C-alpha positions in Angstrom: -105.4 136.2 -137.2 -108.6 133.2 -137.2 -110.8 131.8 -134.6 -113.1 128.4 -134.9 -116.7 130.1 -135.1 -119.2 127.6 -134.5 -122.7 127.6 -135.4 -125.7 126.6 -132.7 -129.6 126.0 -132.1 -130.9 126.2 -129.0 -135.1 125.5 -128.5 -136.0 128.6 -126.0 -139.4 129.1 -124.8 -140.9 131.1 -127.3 -138.3 130.6 -130.6 -135.5 128.0 -131.8 -132.7 130.3 -131.8 -129.2 130.5 -133.8 -126.1 131.4 -132.2 -122.6 131.8 -133.4 -119.7 130.4 -130.5 -115.6 131.2 -130.4 -113.0 131.7 -128.0 -112.7 130.8 -124.3 -112.6 133.6 -121.1 -115.3 135.7 -119.8 -118.5 135.7 -121.8 -119.1 138.2 -124.2 -122.4 138.9 -125.8 -122.8 140.9 -129.1 -126.2 141.4 -130.8 -126.0 142.5 -134.1 -128.7 145.0 -136.3 -131.2 144.8 -138.8 -130.9 144.0 -141.7 -128.1 141.7 -140.2 -127.2 139.2 -138.6 -124.7 137.7 -136.1 -122.7 137.5 -139.8 -122.2 141.0 -139.0 -119.3 140.1 -136.2 -117.1 137.9 -138.4 -114.1 140.5 -138.8 -114.7 141.4 -135.3 -114.9 137.9 -133.0 -111.3 137.0 -134.5 -109.8 139.8 -132.4 -111.7 138.9 -129.6 -111.6 135.2 -129.2 -108.2 134.9 -127.7 -109.2 136.3 -124.6 -113.6 136.1 -124.3 -116.0 133.1 -125.0 -117.8 134.8 -127.3 -121.9 134.3 -128.2 -123.5 135.8 -130.8 -126.9 135.2 -131.6 -129.8 136.0 -134.7 -132.4 137.6 -132.6 -136.0 136.7 -132.8 -137.1 136.6 -136.8 -133.5 137.6 -137.9 -130.8 135.2 -139.6 -131.5 131.4 -139.1 -133.6 132.5 -135.7 -137.4 131.3 -136.2 -140.0 133.7 -136.8 -142.6 134.1 -134.5 -145.8 136.0 -135.3 -145.7 138.5 -132.4 -143.0 139.5 -129.3 -140.7 142.2 -131.8 -140.6 144.6 -129.3 -137.0 144.7 -127.9 -137.9 144.1 -123.9 -139.1 140.5 -125.0 -136.3 140.1 -127.5 -134.0 141.0 -124.9 -135.4 137.9 -122.6 -135.0 135.6 -125.6 -131.3 136.3 -125.2 -131.6 136.0 -121.0 -133.2 132.6 -121.6 -130.4 132.1 -124.0 -127.9 132.9 -121.6 -128.9 132.2 -118.1 -130.9 129.3 -119.1 -129.5 127.4 -121.8 -125.6 128.2 -121.4 -126.0 128.7 -117.5 -124.3 131.9 -118.2 -125.2 134.5 -115.3 -122.9 137.3 -115.8 -121.1 138.7 -118.6 -120.1 141.9 -121.0 -122.6 142.9 -123.4 -122.5 144.6 -127.0 -125.4 146.0 -129.1 -125.4 147.1 -132.4 -128.2 149.3 -134.8 -131.4 147.4 -132.8 -129.0 145.2 -131.0 -128.3 148.5 -128.7 -132.5 149.0 -127.7 -132.2 144.8 -127.4 -129.0 145.2 -125.3 -130.0 148.6 -123.4 -133.6 146.4 -122.2 -131.5 143.2 -121.4 -129.1 145.6 -118.8 -132.3 147.6 -117.7 -133.8 144.2 -116.9 -131.1 142.3 -115.5 -128.5 144.8 -114.3 -126.7 142.5 -112.2 -125.7 140.3 -114.8 -124.2 142.6 -117.4 -120.9 143.9 -115.9 -120.1 146.6 -118.9 -122.1 147.4 -122.0 -121.3 148.9 -125.2 -123.8 150.7 -127.5 -122.7 150.8 -131.2 -124.1 153.6 -134.0 -128.1 153.7 -132.4 -129.7 155.9 -130.3 -132.0 154.4 -127.4 -135.8 154.2 -128.0 -137.3 156.7 -124.8 -134.5 158.9 -124.1 -136.3 162.0 -124.7 -134.4 162.3 -128.2 -135.8 161.8 -131.4 -134.1 158.6 -133.0 -135.4 159.3 -136.4 -133.3 162.6 -136.9 -135.7 164.9 -137.4 -136.6 162.7 -140.6 -132.8 162.0 -141.8 -133.6 158.5 -141.4 -136.6 158.3 -143.3 -137.0 155.0 -143.7 -138.1 154.7 -139.5 -141.7 156.1 -140.1 -142.3 155.0 -143.0 -141.4 151.4 -142.1 -143.9 152.3 -139.3 -146.9 152.5 -141.9 -149.0 150.3 -141.7 -149.1 148.1 -145.4 -147.4 150.3 -147.4 -144.1 148.7 -147.4 -145.2 145.7 -148.0 -147.4 146.6 -151.0 -144.0 148.5 -152.1 -141.5 146.3 -151.5 -143.0 142.6 -151.6 -140.6 140.1 -153.9 -138.1 143.3 -154.2 -136.9 143.4 -150.9 -133.6 142.8 -152.2 -133.6 146.2 -153.9 -134.4 148.1 -150.7 -131.8 145.7 -148.8 -128.8 146.7 -151.1 -129.4 150.4 -151.5 -129.2 150.4 -147.5 -125.9 148.5 -147.5 -124.7 150.7 -150.5 -125.9 154.0 -149.2 -125.7 153.9 -145.3 -122.1 153.3 -145.2 -118.8 155.5 -145.5 -118.7 154.7 -149.0 -120.6 152.5 -151.8 -119.8 148.9 -151.6 -118.1 148.8 -148.0 -119.8 145.1 -147.8 -118.9 142.5 -150.7 -121.7 140.8 -152.6 -120.8 138.0 -151.3 -121.9 138.9 -147.5 -124.9 140.7 -148.8 -125.7 137.8 -150.4 -125.8 135.9 -147.1 -128.2 138.6 -145.7 -130.1 138.5 -148.4 -130.5 134.5 -147.7 -132.4 135.0 -144.6 -134.0 138.4 -145.4 -135.6 137.2 -148.8 -137.2 133.8 -146.9 -140.6 133.8 -146.1 -141.6 136.1 -143.0 -138.2 138.1 -143.4 -139.5 141.5 -144.0 -142.4 141.1 -141.8 -140.1 140.1 -139.4 -138.1 143.1 -140.2 -140.6 145.5 -140.2 -141.8 144.6 -137.1 -138.5 145.6 -134.9 -139.3 149.2 -136.4 -143.1 148.9 -135.5 -142.4 147.8 -132.1 -141.0 151.2 -131.6 -143.8 152.9 -129.5 -144.0 149.7 -126.9 -140.0 150.2 -126.6 -140.1 153.8 -125.6 -143.2 153.1 -123.1 -140.8 149.7 -121.5 -137.5 152.1 -121.3 -139.5 155.2 -119.5 -140.8 152.5 -117.3 -137.4 150.7 -116.7 -136.0 154.5 -115.8 -138.7 155.6 -114.1 -138.5 152.4 -111.7 -134.8 151.6 -111.4 -132.9 154.5 -112.8 -130.0 155.3 -115.1 -128.1 152.1 -115.5 -124.9 152.5 -113.5 -122.7 149.7 -115.0 -120.0 151.0 -117.1 -120.9 151.8 -121.1 -119.4 152.5 -123.9 -120.9 154.5 -126.9 -119.5 154.8 -130.2 -120.9 156.1 -133.6 -119.9 156.3 -137.0 -118.1 159.4 -138.2 -119.4 159.4 -141.8 -122.0 158.9 -143.8 -125.5 157.7 -141.8 -123.2 157.2 -138.8 -124.6 158.4 -135.8 -121.7 160.0 -134.7 -121.8 161.7 -131.2 -125.4 161.1 -131.2 -124.9 157.8 -129.8 -123.0 158.9 -126.8 -125.2 161.7 -125.9 -128.4 159.4 -126.2 -126.6 157.0 -123.5 -125.7 160.1 -121.3 -129.4 160.6 -121.1 -130.3 156.5 -119.9 -126.8 155.1 -118.0 -124.8 157.0 -115.1 -121.1 156.0 -116.5 -120.9 156.7 -120.0 -118.0 157.2 -122.2 -116.9 157.0 -126.1 -116.8 159.3 -129.3 -116.5 158.4 -132.9 -115.6 155.8 -134.6 -113.2 156.8 -137.7 -113.5 156.6 -141.0 -116.8 154.7 -140.6 -120.8 154.8 -141.6 -123.6 152.7 -140.1 -121.8 149.5 -140.8 -119.3 149.4 -138.1 -118.5 145.9 -137.4 -117.8 145.4 -141.1 -116.0 148.9 -141.7 -114.1 149.4 -138.6 -113.8 145.9 -137.3 -110.0 146.1 -135.7 -110.9 149.5 -134.4 -114.2 148.2 -132.6 -112.2 145.2 -131.4 -109.6 147.5 -129.5 -112.1 149.7 -128.6 -114.3 146.8 -126.8 -110.5 145.1 -125.4 -109.8 148.4 -123.9 -113.3 148.7 -122.3 -113.8 145.4 -121.2 -110.3 144.9 -120.0 
């Protein structure tokens, strides 16, 4: 199964955004995680492009999108995606998927533009401000570490590839679930000037994300569109935690486990993910 995947750029009000497109049909937006880019969807897209018009952006500061100095709270990043869709591509209604930090971005987008998101899928992440501990009681030790001022820069500066490779080898269901070629594609953008700064900024925006999401929920209540929540069942996969988190912030939630997958779900279980998305989006 194959699909022609096109690389595109859009000059938005705050950034120049790189995004991939493929297929035709109802718009389907795929938001990647950290430390990844839209490249993470390469195995999923061919299973969906026969039915959906896929848009997979590189989020603010990541991949081949530009790296401004600020704006890394998920509310702002979600507005980048909204500007791409509504103003640049003239899309007013779509299905939405988010993995890892792309999940909180997707939640912020759905919370701010509820009428535009037909259905929402969240993959292997929890939502800041849902009332639980996103860092799993310290199991995800890098969360508080990355929010520590200056120390990660001092320890990782010039050695970012060592940490990135450790993440890729240890957060999946087994070591080397990603090929060296694919790791090198992520290294290509994260090792550029500003790559470490923007990676850390996603974690350092967490306190603001909590406050923003609490306000969304207090003002407008839980999300009402149907939600699919899936977590990897192995390694550092979130397991049922993803579904439990979404049940705290949305009213109509279904989901469960991604078998044989750790955290890199789109790359470890692309056919399973695509099949679940096809069934859910209908």
